[in-house]
C-alpha positions in Angstrom: -2.2 -10.6 6.5 -1.1 -7.3 5.2 -0.1 -3.8 6.9 -1.3 -0.7 5.4 0.5 2.4 6.0 -0.7 6.0 5.0 1.8 8.9 5.1 -0.8 11.6 5.8 1.7 14.3 5.4 1.9 13.2 1.6 -1.9 12.4 1.3 -3.9 15.0 -0.7 -7.3 13.6 0.4 -8.2 12.9 -3.3 -10.0 9.8 -2.0 -8.9 7.8 -5.1 -7.7 5.0 -2.6 -11.2 4.7 -1.0 -13.0 4.6 -4.1 -10.6 1.9 -5.8 -10.3 -0.6 -2.9 -12.1 -3.7 -3.8 -12.4 -4.8 -0.2 -13.5 -1.4 1.2 -10.8 -1.3 3.7 -10.8 2.5 3.9 -13.4 4.9 5.4 -13.4 8.8 4.7 -11.8 10.7 7.6 -13.2 14.1 8.8 -10.6 15.7 6.8 -11.3 13.7 3.8 -8.2 11.5 4.2 -8.6 7.7 4.4 -8.9 6.0 7.5 -7.8 2.4 7.5 -11.0 1.0 9.1 -10.8 -2.8 8.2 -7.3 -3.8 7.8 -8.0 -7.5 8.2 -9.9 -7.3 5.1 -7.1 -6.0 2.9 -6.4 -8.4 -0.2 -2.9 -7.3 -0.7 -3.7 -6.1 -4.4 -2.1 -2.9 -3.9 -4.9 -1.1 -5.9 -4.8 1.6 -3.5 -1.0 2.0 -3.8 -1.3 2.1 -7.8 -3.9 4.9 -7.8 -2.4 7.1 -5.2 -0.8 9.9 -7.2 1.5 10.9 -4.3 2.8 7.6 -3.3 1.3 8.0 0.3 0.2 4.4 0.8 2.2 1.3 1.3 1.1 -2.3 1.7 3.3 -4.8 3.2 2.8 -8.5 3.8 3.4 -9.5 7.6 
């Protein structure tokens, strides 16, 4: 299981993580920023971490 953290102060709402996630963990929030909708589906691949230009996302194995 993995814990996903989004630093919303760093997030620019570019939605790269939403588009890149192979497990479709994220939904788009009203402000365009990612909402972690299905954390139990996270594969731990860290694709979202890699595509985030501001380093706003971390994925940690728990």
